[in-house]
PyMOL commands that place a pseudoatom at each C-alpha (Angstrom):
pseudoatom trace, name=CA, resn=MET, resi=1, chain=A, elem=C, hetatm=0, pos=[8.115, -9.120, 2.815]
pseudoatom trace, name=CA, resn=THR, resi=2, chain=A, elem=C, hetatm=0, pos=[6.296, -8.284, -0.427]
pseudoatom trace, name=CA, resn=LEU, resi=3, chain=A, elem=C, hetatm=0, pos=[3.174, -6.253, -0.941]
pseudoatom trace, name=CA, resn=ASP, resi=4, chain=A, elem=C, hetatm=0, pos=[1.387, -9.365, -2.018]
pseudoatom trace, name=CA, resn=GLY, resi=5, chain=A, elem=C, hetatm=0, pos=[2.354, -10.937, 1.321]
pseudoatom trace, name=CA, resn=GLU, resi=6, chain=A, elem=C, hetatm=0, pos=[1.010, -8.011, 3.251]
pseudoatom trace, name=CA, resn=LEU, resi=7, chain=A, elem=C, hetatm=0, pos=[-2.177, -8.176, 1.262]
pseudoatom trace, name=CA, resn=GLU, resi=8, chain=A, elem=C, hetatm=0, pos=[-2.630, -11.832, 1.835]
pseudoatom trace, name=CA, resn=LYS, resi=9, chain=A, elem=C, hetatm=0, pos=[-2.534, -11.152, 5.584]
pseudoatom trace, name=CA, resn=LEU, resi=10, chain=A, elem=C, hetatm=0, pos=[-5.631, -8.898, 4.944]
pseudoatom trace, name=CA, resn=GLY, resi=11, chain=A, elem=C, hetatm=0, pos=[-7.280, -11.604, 2.857]
pseudoatom trace, name=CA, resn=LEU, resi=12, chain=A, elem=C, hetatm=0, pos=[-7.004, -9.502, -0.235]
pseudoatom trace, name=CA, resn=VAL, resi=13, chain=A, elem=C, hetatm=0, pos=[-5.610, -11.641, -2.946]
pseudoatom trace, name=CA, resn=ARG, resi=14, chain=A, elem=C, hetatm=0, pos=[-6.977, -10.211, -6.213]
pseudoatom trace, name=CA, resn=LYS, resi=15, chain=A, elem=C, hetatm=0, pos=[-5.222, -7.085, -7.406]
pseudoatom trace, name=CA, resn=GLN, resi=16, chain=A, elem=C, hetatm=0, pos=[-8.006, -6.160, -9.759]
pseudoatom trace, name=CA, resn=ALA, resi=17, chain=A, elem=C, hetatm=0, pos=[-10.553, -5.888, -6.888]
pseudoatom trace, name=CA, resn=LEU, resi=18, chain=A, elem=C, hetatm=0, pos=[-8.138, -3.554, -4.987]
pseudoatom trace, name=CA, resn=VAL, resi=19, chain=A, elem=C, hetatm=0, pos=[-7.399, -1.296, -7.886]
pseudoatom trace, name=CA, resn=LYS, resi=20, chain=A, elem=C, hetatm=0, pos=[-11.130, -0.670, -8.636]
pseudoatom trace, name=CA, resn=SER, resi=21, chain=A, elem=C, hetatm=0, pos=[-12.128, 0.013, -5.088]
pseudoatom trace, name=CA, resn=GLU, resi=22, chain=A, elem=C, hetatm=0, pos=[-11.346, 3.307, -3.436]
pseudoatom trace, name=CA, resn=GLN, resi=23, chain=A, elem=C, hetatm=0, pos=[-12.448, 1.924, -0.128]
pseudoatom trace, name=CA, resn=ALA, resi=24, chain=A, elem=C, hetatm=0, pos=[-10.163, -1.065, -0.379]
pseudoatom trace, name=CA, resn=ARG, resi=25, chain=A, elem=C, hetatm=0, pos=[-7.248, 1.121, -1.207]
pseudoatom trace, name=CA, resn=ARG, resi=26, chain=A, elem=C, hetatm=0, pos=[-7.999, 3.207, 1.898]
pseudoatom trace, name=CA, resn=SER, resi=27, chain=A, elem=C, hetatm=0, pos=[-8.128, 0.016, 4.004]
pseudoatom trace, name=CA, resn=ILE, resi=28, chain=A, elem=C, hetatm=0, pos=[-4.762, -1.050, 2.532]
pseudoatom trace, name=CA, resn=LEU, resi=29, chain=A, elem=C, hetatm=0, pos=[-3.278, 2.408, 3.177]
pseudoatom trace, name=CA, resn=GLN, resi=30, chain=A, elem=C, hetatm=0, pos=[-4.355, 2.266, 6.800]
pseudoatom trace, name=CA, resn=TYR, resi=31, chain=A, elem=C, hetatm=0, pos=[-2.858, -1.133, 7.288]
pseudoatom trace, name=CA, resn=LEU, resi=32, chain=A, elem=C, hetatm=0, pos=[0.429, -0.177, 5.626]
pseudoatom trace, name=CA, resn=VAL, resi=33, chain=A, elem=C, hetatm=0, pos=[0.774, 3.008, 7.641]
pseudoatom trace, name=CA, resn=GLU, resi=34, chain=A, elem=C, hetatm=0, pos=[0.611, 0.782, 10.802]
pseudoatom trace, name=CA, resn=SER, resi=35, chain=A, elem=C, hetatm=0, pos=[2.990, -1.882, 9.438]
pseudoatom trace, name=CA, resn=ASP, resi=36, chain=A, elem=C, hetatm=0, pos=[6.547, -1.391, 10.565]
pseudoatom trace, name=CA, resn=SER, resi=37, chain=A, elem=C, hetatm=0, pos=[7.877, -4.207, 8.452]
pseudoatom trace, name=CA, resn=PHE, resi=38, chain=A, elem=C, hetatm=0, pos=[6.233, -2.951, 5.393]
pseudoatom trace, name=CA, resn=ASN, resi=39, chain=A, elem=C, hetatm=0, pos=[7.519, 0.575, 5.908]
pseudoatom trace, name=CA, resn=ALA, resi=40, chain=A, elem=C, hetatm=0, pos=[11.054, -0.751, 6.293]
pseudoatom trace, name=CA, resn=ASP, resi=41, chain=A, elem=C, hetatm=0, pos=[10.701, -2.674, 3.044]
pseudoatom trace, name=CA, resn=LEU, resi=42, chain=A, elem=C, hetatm=0, pos=[9.379, 0.399, 1.350]
pseudoatom trace, name=CA, resn=ARG, resi=43, chain=A, elem=C, hetatm=0, pos=[12.220, 2.584, 2.522]
pseudoatom trace, name=CA, resn=ALA, resi=44, chain=A, elem=C, hetatm=0, pos=[14.641, -0.101, 1.238]
pseudoatom trace, name=CA, resn=GLY, resi=45, chain=A, elem=C, hetatm=0, pos=[13.020, -0.028, -2.119]
pseudoatom trace, name=CA, resn=LYS, resi=46, chain=A, elem=C, hetatm=0, pos=[11.874, -3.649, -1.973]
pseudoatom trace, name=CA, resn=VAL, resi=47, chain=A, elem=C, hetatm=0, pos=[8.205, -2.978, -2.815]
pseudoatom trace, name=CA, resn=ASP, resi=48, chain=A, elem=C, hetatm=0, pos=[6.371, -1.099, -5.617]
pseudoatom trace, name=CA, resn=ILE, resi=49, chain=A, elem=C, hetatm=0, pos=[2.992, 0.248, -4.590]
pseudoatom trace, name=CA, resn=SER, resi=50, chain=A, elem=C, hetatm=0, pos=[2.220, 2.267, -7.701]
pseudoatom trace, name=CA, resn=GLU, resi=51, chain=A, elem=C, hetatm=0, pos=[0.195, -0.536, -9.304]
pseudoatom trace, name=CA, resn=TRP, resi=52, chain=A, elem=C, hetatm=0, pos=[-2.162, -0.333, -6.368]
pseudoatom trace, name=CA, resn=GLY, resi=53, chain=A, elem=C, hetatm=0, pos=[-2.902, 3.334, -6.876]
pseudoatom trace, name=CA, resn=LEU, resi=54, chain=A, elem=C, hetatm=0, pos=[-0.710, 4.336, -4.039]
pseudoatom trace, name=CA, resn=THR, resi=55, chain=A, elem=C, hetatm=0, pos=[2.413, 6.468, -3.850]
pseudoatom trace, name=CA, resn=ALA, resi=56, chain=A, elem=C, hetatm=0, pos=[4.697, 7.152, -0.874]
pseudoatom trace, name=CA, resn=ARG, resi=57, chain=A, elem=C, hetatm=0, pos=[7.397, 9.568, 0.125]
pseudoatom trace, name=CA, resn=VAL, resi=58, chain=A, elem=C, hetatm=0, pos=[9.756, 8.888, 2.849]
pseudoatom trace, name=CA, resn=THR, resi=59, chain=A, elem=C, hetatm=0, pos=[10.453, 11.942, 5.058]
pseudoatom trace, name=CA, resn=ASP, resi=60, chain=A, elem=C, hetatm=0, pos=[12.526, 12.488, 8.155]
pseudoatom trace, name=CA, resn=HIS, resi=61, chain=A, elem=C, hetatm=0, pos=[9.297, 12.182, 10.128]
pseudoatom trace, name=CA, resn=GLY, resi=62, chain=A, elem=C, hetatm=0, pos=[8.105, 8.863, 8.551]
pseudoatom trace, name=CA, resn=THR, resi=63, chain=A, elem=C, hetatm=0, pos=[6.409, 7.657, 5.409]
pseudoatom trace, name=CA, resn=VAL, resi=64, chain=A, elem=C, hetatm=0, pos=[3.781, 9.780, 3.794]
pseudoatom trace, name=CA, resn=PHE, resi=65, chain=A, elem=C, hetatm=0, pos=[1.304, 7.847, 1.688]
pseudoatom trace, name=CA, resn=HIS, resi=66, chain=A, elem=C, hetatm=0, pos=[-0.990, 9.153, -0.999]
pseudoatom trace, name=CA, resn=ILE, resi=67, chain=A, elem=C, hetatm=0, pos=[-3.933, 7.493, -2.668]
pseudoatom trace, name=CA, resn=GLU, resi=68, chain=A, elem=C, hetatm=0, pos=[-4.264, 8.351, -6.370]
pseudoatom trace, name=CA, resn=SER, resi=69, chain=A, elem=C, hetatm=0, pos=[-7.838, 9.074, -7.362]
pseudoatom trace, name=CA, resn=LYS, resi=70, chain=A, elem=C, hetatm=0, pos=[-9.154, 6.623, -9.895]
pseudoatom trace, name=CA, resn=PRO, resi=71, chain=A, elem=C, hetatm=0, pos=[-12.618, 6.640, -11.447]
pseudoatom trace, name=CA, resn=GLU, resi=72, chain=A, elem=C, hetatm=0, pos=[-14.750, 3.680, -10.147]
for i in range(1, 72): cmd.bond("trace and resi %d" % i, "trace and resi %d" % (i + 1))
show_as sticks, trace
zoom trace
């Protein structure tokens, strides 16, 4: 599944609105952390979350997400 597909589930379709809103990015992050299918796609290199102001690092204990600070 693509990141856009995951975001559509949340009703968040416009990328521009997400990138500008710190609160929206935090909501996305919370959803992604809980999404097994998204985490599997991320580990497989099937998604790129950098355009959303997010980075991720896969560890032996799971996926660690980080929200990049952006001025609003």
